[in-house]
N, C-alpha and C positions, 0 to 999 in steps of 0.2 A: 787868471782871475781868482780871487778869493770869493767863495760863495758859502754863506752861512744861512741856516734856516732858523726862523724865529716867528714870533707872533706880534701883530700890531698892538701896542699898549695904549697909545693915544694919538689923536690927530688934532692939530690946531690950524685953522684956515684963516687966511687974510687975502681977499681978492682971489687971484688965480694961483696963489702959492699955498703950500701946506708944509708944516713941519710935522713929520711923522716920527714917533718913537717906537722902536721895535725891540722887544726883549728876546735876547738870545742867551739862554742860560741865565746867569745872574747879571749879565751886562745889558744895559739899556742904551741902544744905539739911537742916534738922532740924525735925520736926514731932511733936507729941504727939497721939495719937488715942485715942478711947474705942472701941477695936477691937483685936483680936489676929489673928494668922494663923488661929486657929481660927474666929473670927467673921467674918472678911473674907478669903476665900481668895486674893484678888489680892495680899495682903501676903506676897510671897516675894522673897527676894534675887534681884536681876537682872531682875525684872519691870519692864516699862515702865509708868510712871504719869504722870499729869498733876499738876503742882504748881499749885494755884490759890489766889489771894489777891486781896482787894479793893484797889482803888486808894486807898481811904481808910485802909488799914492799912499803907501804905508810908511809912516815916519817912525823911526825907532828912537827911543829915549832910554838913558841909563840914569838911575837914581830917582829922586823924588820928582814926580811929574804933577804935583798938586797945583803949582803956580803957573799953569799953562792953559790957554783958552780952549784947546782941543778937548771936546767932551767924549769922543768915541775912543776909549782907551781899553786895551786888552793886555793884561799882564801874563807873562809866560816865560818859558826857558828856551834858549837857543838849542835846537835839535840838529841843525845842519847848516853848514856854510859852504857855498861854492863861489870861489873868487877867481877873477881874471884880472887883467891889467886895469881896466876901467870900472867895471861893475861887479857887484857881489849879490848873490841870491841868499837871503837869510831866512831859514824856517824857524818859526817860533811855535812851540806847543802851548796852547792855551786851554782853558776849561771847555771851550766850544769846538776844539779841533786845532789843526795846524794852520797858521797864517803865514803867508810868504811875503817878504818885502824885498824889493830890488833897490839897493842904494849904491853909492859909489864905494869902490874898494878902499879909497882914502878914508871915507867915513868909518868903515869897519875898523881900520887901523887906529884912527884918532879916538874912537869910543872904546877901543880895546875889546871888541866883541869876540867872545870865544864860546865854544860849545859848553852847554850847561849853565851859561850866565843868565841871570834873571834880568828882564828888561820890560819895557812897555812899548807896545805897538799902538800907533794912533792914526786915525783917519779923519780928515776934515769933513764936516757935515755936508758940504756941497759935493763931495767925492763919492758918496754912497748912492747906489742905485737900488731900487726895489723891483722885484718881479714876482709874479704869481707862482 
């Protein structure tokens, strides 16, 4: 699991759903929750929370990522690659710490991912979890 600490920046509620924005360093993460400040008291602006997401939910992109709908983007450099026949574990050093992604080894080859390479790690809004 990737776990980052941040502070709640804003909360937008519609019915039983909330879109919560969390600032981690200079990055503003967005997540959608089936919770509201009324059902989850920790959902308050400025509260410290953990942003949690699985390694298998981290998408890696090379080049310009401005024309993609994913909003949760972290730029960094590849610091470690562990590959076997099917899957590869790629570690990316970002301003907020190391993020780990598990993608296919074929994708690593096709994107020509190598140590020291700059790339963008991305996570869909519905794949982020929050915790106290």
